[in-house]
C-alpha positions as CSV (number, residue, x, y, z in Angstrom):
1,X,90.0,116.5,195.6
2,X,89.7,112.8,196.8
3,X,86.0,113.2,197.7
4,X,85.1,114.0,194.0
5,X,84.9,111.7,191.1
6,X,88.0,111.6,188.9
7,X,87.6,114.5,186.5
8,X,90.3,114.7,183.8
9,X,89.2,118.1,182.5
10,X,89.3,119.5,186.0
11,X,92.8,118.1,186.6
12,X,94.1,119.4,183.3
13,X,93.4,123.0,184.4
14,X,96.3,122.5,186.9
15,X,98.8,121.9,184.0
16,X,99.3,125.1,182.0
17,X,101.6,123.4,179.5
18,X,98.7,121.3,178.3
19,X,97.1,124.5,176.9
20,X,100.0,124.9,174.5
21,X,100.0,124.5,170.8
22,X,102.7,122.8,168.7
23,X,102.8,123.7,165.0
24,X,99.3,125.3,165.4
25,X,97.8,122.2,166.9
26,X,96.9,121.5,170.6
27,X,99.8,119.6,172.2
28,X,99.0,115.9,172.9
29,X,101.5,114.9,175.5
30,X,102.1,111.1,175.5
31,X,105.6,110.9,176.9
32,X,104.9,110.8,180.6
33,X,106.9,107.6,181.1
34,X,109.9,109.8,180.1
35,X,108.9,112.7,182.3
36,X,105.6,113.9,183.5
37,X,104.2,117.4,183.3
38,X,104.0,119.5,186.5
39,X,100.9,121.0,188.1
40,X,101.0,124.6,189.0
41,X,101.1,123.9,192.8
42,X,104.5,122.1,192.4
43,X,106.0,125.0,190.5
44,X,104.6,127.5,193.1
45,X,106.0,125.5,196.0
46,X,109.5,125.6,194.5
47,X,109.1,129.3,193.7
48,X,107.8,130.1,197.2
49,X,110.7,128.3,198.8
50,X,113.3,130.2,196.8
51,X,111.6,133.5,197.2
52,X,110.8,133.4,201.0
53,X,112.6,130.5,202.7
54,X,115.9,129.9,200.9
55,X,118.8,128.7,203.1
56,X,120.9,125.6,203.5
57,X,119.6,122.9,205.8
58,X,121.0,121.6,209.1
59,X,123.9,124.0,209.1
60,X,122.3,127.4,209.7
61,X,121.3,128.5,213.2
62,X,118.9,131.3,211.9
63,X,115.2,131.4,211.1
64,X,115.6,130.9,207.4
65,X,117.8,127.9,208.0
66,X,115.2,126.4,210.4
67,X,112.5,127.0,207.8
68,X,114.5,125.3,205.0
69,X,115.3,122.4,207.3
70,X,111.7,121.9,208.3
71,X,110.6,122.1,204.6
72,X,113.2,119.5,203.6
73,X,112.4,117.1,206.5
74,X,108.7,117.8,206.0
75,X,109.1,116.6,202.4
76,X,110.8,113.4,203.7
77,X,107.8,112.8,206.0
78,X,105.4,113.3,203.1
79,X,107.2,110.9,200.9
80,X,107.4,108.3,203.7
81,X,103.6,108.5,204.1
82,X,103.0,108.4,200.3
83,X,104.8,105.1,199.9
84,X,103.8,103.5,203.2
85,X,107.2,103.7,204.8
86,X,107.1,102.9,208.6
87,X,109.7,105.5,209.4
88,X,110.7,108.8,207.6
89,X,114.3,108.1,208.3
90,X,114.1,105.2,205.9
91,X,113.7,107.7,203.0
92,X,116.9,108.8,201.4
93,X,116.9,111.7,198.9
94,X,119.1,111.2,195.8
95,X,119.4,113.2,192.5
96,X,117.4,110.6,190.6
97,X,116.6,106.8,190.5
98,X,119.8,106.1,188.7
99,X,121.8,107.4,191.6
100,X,119.6,105.5,194.0
101,X,120.3,102.2,192.2
102,X,124.0,103.0,192.1
103,X,123.8,103.6,195.8
104,X,122.3,100.1,196.2
105,X,125.0,98.5,194.1
106,X,127.9,100.2,195.8
107,X,126.7,99.6,199.4
108,X,125.4,96.1,199.0
109,X,128.4,95.2,196.9
110,X,130.7,95.7,199.9
111,X,129.9,92.2,201.0
112,X,130.0,90.4,197.6
113,X,132.7,87.9,196.7
114,X,133.6,85.8,193.6
115,X,131.0,83.1,193.2
116,X,128.2,85.2,194.5
117,X,125.4,85.9,192.0
118,X,123.3,89.0,191.1
119,X,120.0,88.5,189.3
120,X,118.3,91.1,187.1
121,X,116.0,90.8,184.1
122,X,116.1,91.4,180.4
123,X,113.4,94.1,180.7
124,X,115.5,96.4,182.9
125,X,116.2,100.0,182.2
126,X,120.0,100.6,181.7
127,X,120.0,102.2,185.2
128,X,119.2,98.8,186.6
129,X,121.7,96.9,184.5
130,X,124.9,98.9,184.3
131,X,125.5,99.4,188.1
132,X,125.2,95.7,188.6
133,X,127.6,95.0,185.7
134,X,130.1,97.3,187.2
135,X,129.6,95.6,190.6
136,X,130.2,92.2,189.1
137,X,133.4,93.4,187.5
138,X,134.6,94.9,190.8
139,X,133.8,91.9,192.9
140,X,134.0,88.9,190.6
141,X,130.3,88.1,191.2
142,X,128.3,86.6,188.4
143,X,125.4,88.6,186.8
144,X,122.4,86.5,185.7
145,X,119.0,87.5,184.4
146,X,115.3,86.5,184.0
147,X,114.2,86.1,180.4
148,X,110.8,87.4,179.3
149,X,108.0,85.5,177.5
150,X,106.7,86.5,174.0
151,X,103.9,88.3,175.9
152,X,106.4,90.4,177.8
153,X,106.1,88.8,181.2
154,X,109.0,87.6,183.3
155,X,109.7,83.9,182.4
156,X,109.2,82.6,185.9
157,X,108.9,79.0,184.8
158,X,112.1,79.1,182.9
159,X,113.9,80.8,185.8
160,X,112.6,78.1,188.2
161,X,113.7,75.4,185.8
162,X,117.2,76.9,185.5
163,X,117.6,77.5,189.2
164,X,118.1,81.2,188.6
165,X,117.5,82.2,192.2
166,X,119.6,79.8,194.3
167,X,121.8,79.7,197.4
168,X,124.5,81.7,195.5
169,X,122.1,84.6,194.9
170,X,122.8,87.6,197.0
171,X,120.9,90.4,195.2
172,X,117.8,90.4,193.0
173,X,117.1,93.7,191.3
174,X,114.1,94.1,189.0
175,X,111.7,96.7,187.7
176,X,108.3,96.9,189.4
177,X,106.8,98.1,186.2
178,X,108.6,98.0,182.8
179,X,109.2,101.3,181.1
180,X,108.9,99.7,177.7
181,X,106.4,96.8,178.0
182,X,104.2,98.3,180.7
183,X,104.4,94.9,182.5
184,X,103.7,94.9,186.2
185,X,105.9,92.3,187.8
186,X,104.9,90.0,190.6
187,X,107.2,91.7,193.1
188,X,105.8,90.0,196.3
189,X,106.5,86.6,194.8
190,X,110.0,87.7,193.8
191,X,110.6,88.9,197.3
192,X,109.6,85.5,198.7
193,X,112.0,83.7,196.4
194,X,114.8,86.1,197.1
195,X,114.4,86.0,200.9
196,X,114.1,82.2,200.8
197,X,117.8,82.0,199.8
198,X,118.9,85.0,202.0
199,X,119.1,87.5,199.1
200,X,118.1,91.1,199.1
201,X,115.4,92.4,196.7
202,X,115.9,95.8,195.1
203,X,113.0,97.3,193.1
204,X,113.2,100.0,190.4
205,X,109.8,101.5,191.0
206,X,110.3,104.6,188.8
207,X,107.2,103.6,186.6
208,X,105.2,102.2,189.5
209,X,105.1,104.9,192.1
210,X,103.6,107.5,189.7
211,X,100.9,105.1,188.5
212,X,100.0,102.7,191.3
213,X,99.2,102.9,195.1
214,X,102.6,101.6,196.3
215,X,103.1,100.4,199.9
216,X,106.8,99.6,200.1
217,X,106.4,97.1,202.9
218,X,103.7,95.2,201.1
219,X,106.0,94.7,198.1
220,X,108.3,92.6,200.3
221,X,111.3,94.5,198.9
222,X,114.3,95.5,200.9
223,X,115.2,98.6,198.9
224,X,113.0,100.6,196.5
225,X,114.2,103.3,194.1
226,X,112.1,105.8,192.2
227,X,112.4,109.3,190.7
228,X,110.6,112.6,191.2
229,X,110.1,113.9,187.7
230,X,107.9,111.0,186.6
231,X,105.4,111.6,189.4
232,X,104.7,115.3,188.8
233,X,107.7,116.4,190.7
234,X,110.8,118.3,189.6
235,X,113.9,116.9,187.9
236,X,117.0,116.6,190.1
237,X,115.6,114.5,192.9
238,X,115.0,110.7,193.4
239,X,114.3,108.5,196.4
240,X,115.7,105.4,197.8
241,X,113.6,103.7,200.5
242,X,115.1,100.9,202.6
243,X,114.4,98.8,205.6
244,X,116.1,100.7,208.4
245,X,117.7,97.6,209.9
246,X,119.3,97.0,206.5
247,X,120.3,100.7,205.9
248,X,122.1,100.9,209.2
249,X,124.4,98.0,208.2
250,X,125.4,99.6,204.8
251,X,128.5,101.7,204.4
252,X,128.4,105.3,203.0
253,X,128.1,105.8,199.2
254,X,129.6,109.3,198.9
255,X,131.8,111.2,201.3
256,X,131.4,114.8,202.3
257,X,129.6,117.2,204.6
258,X,126.5,116.2,206.6
259,X,127.0,112.4,206.2
260,X,129.6,112.3,209.0
261,X,129.5,112.1,212.7
262,X,133.1,113.0,213.7
263,X,135.9,113.8,211.2
264,X,139.6,113.4,212.2
265,X,142.5,113.6,209.8
266,X,143.1,109.9,210.3
267,X,139.6,108.6,210.1
268,X,135.9,109.5,210.3
269,X,132.7,108.1,211.8
270,X,129.4,108.4,210.0
271,X,125.9,109.6,210.7
272,X,122.9,107.3,211.0
273,X,120.6,106.8,208.0
274,X,119.3,108.6,206.1
275,X,122.0,111.3,206.4
276,X,124.8,108.8,206.0
277,X,123.8,108.6,202.3
278,X,123.1,112.3,201.7
279,X,126.6,113.8,201.3
280,X,126.8,117.6,200.8
281,X,124.1,120.1,200.2
282,X,121.0,118.1,199.2
283,X,118.3,118.9,196.6
284,X,116.3,121.1,199.0
285,X,114.0,123.0,196.7
286,X,113.5,119.8,194.6
287,X,112.5,118.0,197.8
288,X,109.9,120.7,198.5
289,X,108.6,120.3,195.0
290,X,108.4,116.5,195.3
291,X,106.5,116.8,198.5
292,X,104.0,119.1,196.8
293,X,103.7,116.6,194.0
294,X,103.1,113.7,196.4
295,X,100.5,115.8,198.2
296,X,98.7,116.6,194.9
297,X,98.6,112.9,193.9
298,X,97.4,111.9,197.4
299,X,94.6,114.5,197.1
300,X,93.5,113.1,193.8
301,X,93.8,109.5,195.2
302,X,96.3,107.0,193.8
303,X,93.5,104.4,193.5
304,X,91.8,106.8,191.1
305,X,95.0,107.6,189.3
306,X,95.6,103.8,188.8
307,X,92.0,103.2,187.7
308,X,92.2,106.1,185.1
309,X,95.5,104.8,183.9
310,X,94.1,101.3,183.3
311,X,91.0,102.7,181.6
312,X,93.0,105.0,179.2
313,X,95.5,102.2,178.5
314,X,92.7,99.8,177.6
315,X,91.2,102.4,175.3
316,X,94.6,103.0,173.7
317,X,95.4,99.3,173.2
318,X,92.0,98.9,171.5
319,X,92.6,101.8,169.2
320,X,96.1,100.8,168.3
321,X,94.9,97.2,167.5
322,X,92.9,98.6,164.5
323,X,96.1,99.8,162.8
324,X,97.6,97.4,160.2
325,X,101.3,96.8,160.5
326,X,101.5,98.0,164.1
327,X,103.0,95.5,166.6
328,X,102.8,96.1,170.3
329,X,105.7,95.0,172.4
330,X,104.5,93.4,175.7
331,X,101.0,92.7,177.0
332,X,98.1,93.6,174.7
333,X,95.6,93.5,177.5
334,X,95.4,96.2,180.3
335,X,95.5,93.7,183.1
336,X,98.6,93.9,185.3
337,X,99.9,96.6,183.0
338,X,101.1,100.1,183.2
339,X,100.5,103.0,180.8
340,X,103.6,102.7,178.6
341,X,102.8,101.2,175.2
342,X,105.7,100.5,172.9
343,X,105.2,99.4,169.3
344,X,106.8,99.0,165.9
345,X,105.2,100.1,162.6
346,X,105.4,98.6,159.1
347,X,104.0,100.4,156.1
348,X,104.3,99.5,152.4
349,X,106.2,96.3,153.4
350,X,109.0,98.3,155.1
351,X,109.7,99.0,158.8
352,X,109.2,102.6,159.6
353,X,112.0,103.9,161.9
354,X,110.6,105.2,165.3
355,X,112.4,108.5,164.8
356,X,110.4,109.0,161.6
357,X,107.2,108.0,163.3
358,X,107.9,110.4,166.2
359,X,108.7,113.3,163.9
360,X,105.5,112.9,161.8
361,X,103.5,112.6,165.0
362,X,105.1,115.8,166.3
363,X,103.9,117.5,163.2
364,X,100.4,116.7,164.4
365,X,101.1,118.0,167.9
366,X,101.6,114.5,169.4
367,X,104.6,114.0,171.6
368,X,105.8,110.4,172.0
369,X,109.3,108.9,172.3
370,X,111.2,106.9,169.7
371,X,114.3,104.8,170.4
372,X,115.2,102.0,172.7
373,X,114.1,103.8,175.8
374,X,117.3,102.9,177.7
375,X,116.4,99.3,177.4
376,X,118.5,98.0,174.5
377,X,118.8,94.4,175.7
378,X,115.0,94.1,175.8
379,X,114.6,95.4,172.2
380,X,117.3,92.9,171.1
381,X,115.3,90.2,172.9
382,X,112.2,91.0,170.7
383,X,114.3,91.2,167.6
384,X,113.9,95.0,167.0
385,X,116.4,97.8,167.0
386,X,114.0,100.3,168.6
387,X,110.4,101.2,169.1
388,X,107.9,104.1,169.4
389,X,106.4,104.6,172.9
390,X,103.2,106.4,173.8
391,X,102.7,106.8,177.6
392,X,99.7,108.3,179.3
393,X,99.1,109.7,182.8
394,X,96.4,111.1,185.0
395,X,95.8,114.1,182.6
396,X,95.5,112.0,179.4
397,X,92.0,112.0,177.7
398,X,90.3,109.6,175.3
399,X,90.3,112.4,172.8
400,X,94.1,112.6,172.9
401,X,94.2,108.8,172.2
402,X,92.0,109.3,169.3
403,X,94.4,112.0,167.9
404,X,97.3,109.5,168.4
405,X,95.5,106.7,166.4
406,X,94.4,109.1,163.7
407,X,97.9,110.5,163.4
408,X,99.4,107.0,163.2
409,X,97.0,106.3,160.3
410,X,98.4,109.3,158.6
411,X,102.0,108.0,159.3
412,X,101.1,104.6,157.8
413,X,99.5,106.3,154.7
414,X,102.5,108.6,154.3
415,X,105.1,105.8,154.3
416,X,102.9,103.2,152.6
417,X,101.8,105.4,149.7
418,X,104.7,107.8,149.6
419,X,102.4,110.8,150.0
420,X,100.3,112.4,152.7
């Protein structure tokens, strides 16, 4: 598909769920930051694996086992190519990005001591906060964080003034793209700052890999985590990429089959990366599906996906700006911004709860998310309890954004006047 112009209508034909109706209305799916829809080819790849190639990997010495192993390792090679990894054995399969980030915290934490510092940011998803909190509790290290500006950008000036990254810093872990604000963070600059003091940079790229052409080596990061279900792939699989020279120094995360070299009753030795970090039966069919998803995105062209995302986000920001009482959290311009747009709504002088907004939008067939989006500290920073989030993807059309804006006008009228 990469030789053709980006054709949203052509792509939408690959997603049968987008033909559904909700309450007698065509579904308008604007919750892709939560989970993306799946093209037919991903579902068919998983079905084909289970129907014709199902076996466990590595352990079986028969034809089906060989086919399953090749499919699993083939998916690893596809993902390595998709993210620009120099080696496929730098790609570790996990069950999701949360597990990948916990893997980082547990293994990097083996060398932490009291007085060491871990740096995160206020805009992080809980999955990139809680593991580091637990690590700090276990080791006596100190957890510190970047603040954000009123525009939703990392407060780099404030961090420099306060000496946030210093000689005590051992780990810096931040989102590549915020799942609430849509902010694209200057990760290469953060990598320079972290490496200048000998720290490791971890990136939560769960919102970046689906939307942007990502070259992990160009980011300057040491470890990059992301998840499959936000990039057209199945649930139940995530990825951790790491520099091989770093991975081979890290201890195991979980113990069990396949992550070992030799097991004695007294002690065990462990396999080389990535298998050292993949204990037990891995997510085989999910890896096959993720490989198909990466192949689909590559065929479309991630540069075209990113361009469409920026164009549709700009259109949405412009439309939302026309609604009185609507406040966007984060950047209001599409530059250096992802597709997630979070906002609060006031009608009739009262704040409308995001759950009420979401329910009324659902009555119009519009699927968004209401809540704190696993980012409660960020909402607290902006002085709100929660927000409504609309998030687009490669299959989103301008007409769907028009439905969103029209439906929000209905919501404002409903709560402002007390009647529809």
